[in-house]
N, C-alpha and C positions, 0 to 999 in steps of 0.2 A: 572498811569504808566501801570496798568493792561489793561486799555482800549486801550492805545497806542499799547500794545503788540498784543491785539486781532485784532486791525485794520491792523497791519503789517501782521499778519498771513493770514487774509482774502484777503489782496491785493496780496499776493504771493502764493495763493492756487494753487496747481498743478491741471491742467485740468483732467477731468476723461478720462481714456484710451479709445481708440476706441475699439468697440467690435471686437473680433477675429472671423474671418470666419472659420467654421469647414472645415477640409480637406475632400476631396471627399473620399468615401469608396472605397477600392480597389476592383477590379473585382475578384470574386472568381470562380474558375473553376477546374475541375479535371486535373491531370497531365496526358498527353498522354503517351503511351508506349514508343515512340521514344524520349521523354524528360527525362526519368528516368536515373539517374546515374547508370553506370554499376557496381554494387556492388556485390562482391562475398560473399555469406552467411557465408562461413568459415572465411573469413577475418573480416567480421562484428562481428562474435562471438569472434574472437581472440582479437580484439581491445577493444571491450566492456568488455571483461573478465578482463581487467586491473582495472576495477572499483570494489573494494571490497564491498561486501554487507553482511548484516546479513542473517540468515536463520530462517524461520518460518514454522510452520505447521498450515495450515488453517483447522479447524474442524467444523463440523456441526452436530446437533442432528439428529436422525432418522426422516425422513419426514413423516412416517406413522408407525402404529403398525406393528411389525414384521421386519421392516427395521433395518439395522445396521447403526452406525454412519458413517459419510463421512469424508474424510480428504486427504490432499495432501501436499507435500513439496513445499515451495514457497520461492524464493529469491527476487521476485519483489514485495516488500511491502514497504509502506511509510506512514508517517503521511501526512495529507492533509490540515486540517483546525482546528483552535482552537475554533472558535465561528461560527457555531456549531462545536462540536468535531467530526471530520471526519478522517478516514484513507482510504487507497486504496491498492488493490493488483491487479496484472495482472495474468490472466490465459489463457492458449491456448484455442482457440475456438473448438478444437477437444477433449478437456478434457472430460473424462467420469465421473469424480467426480463433476465437476461444476454443471451439471443439478440437482444433488442431493442437493447441497448447495442452489441452486436457489429455489428449491421446499421448502426447510426448511425456507428460508427467513432470516436466522440468521447464524452467524458464530463466531468462536473465533480464534483469532490470538495467537498462542503459539510461543514465541520467544525462540529459542533453546540455550542451554548452550554449553560451549566448549566441554563437554564430550558426547554430544548427536549426534555425526555423524552417528552412526549406526541406530539410530531412524529415522534420516532424510532419510537415504537410504531405510529403510523399507517403508516409506511413499511415496517414489519416484517410487515404483514399481506399475505397473498397474495390476488390477485384483486380487491381493492378499487380504487376510484378514489383513488389516493394523493394526487393533487394537488387534490382538492376542498377549497376554502377555504384553500389554502396560497398565501401571497404569494411571488412570485419574479419575477426579470427574467432576461434572457438574458446568459449569460457572453459576454465580448467576442469570442472567437475561434470557439468551437464552437457558440454559441447554446444550449448546455445550460442547464437551469434553475439559476439561482443563487438559493438560498433566502434569503428575508428573515430576518434575525436570526442567520444563521450567523456564527461568529467569524472564519472564514477560508474561502477558496475557491481551488481549483486547477483551471484549465481545461486539458484534456488531449486528445490524440489517442491512440488505441490504438496502441501501439508493438510489442508482442509478447504472445503468450499461451502459457503453459506449463502442462503438467499437473502436478498435485501430489496424488496419491491421489484422494480423492473431491471435490477442489476444483480450480479453475483459478486460476493466478497470472497476473493481468492487469497488464502493465507499460504505463504511460502516459507519453508525452512531454509535458512541461509547456510550454504556449505562453503562459499568462498566469496570474497569481495575485494575491491581495491579502487584506487583512483588513478587518473592519468598522471604521467610523470610531471607534467607542468599544467595542472588543471586551470581552465579559464573560469570566468564567472558562469553561473548557471543560466539557462534559458528560463524565463518566467512567463506565466500566463495570467492576465488580469483584465477583467471586463471585456473578454472576447478577443484580446489582442496579445501578441507576444510583447514582452517587456524585458528590460535589463536592470541590473542593480546600478545605482549611481552612488558615488562617494557621499557619505554623510557629512 
């Protein structure tokens, strides 16, 4: 009986599928000025502002003896990859803080809590001593400032940097991370203002 079943299956075997021809690669070229959509920058910001984000402060240790730590407020932060563990943030190409972080080659992402709006404003100011009166310790691998009161921290090395229009896309390789012992709700940013989570 088993032999008959094998003979039946062999006689009704499905033929192997024909190989699939690969699609031709699309032609890649730059977009000409007259082909660009007429987008108003203010309208672009207004519409994209409807996407609520968390708020983080990116910090880096002094790149040389005598330097002070570097840091700036950032809402363009995201997780990127689990294996390997990667995160990314975006920074303006005109930023005066980014070159200091790039020289250090390491950074720490400090995810801010709901009560840290003033801290965020202090790190959004250009040219000031952003760390004056700010409590922090050293992240375990990079030594980047790990800010007191942050709900989470991610200690990274710069893994890659890509261009993205008027911004840079900085990819970080995660070496250590953690949360506060008793983390509060996160600080949110929505439509140009700080916001908080409310119970559903």
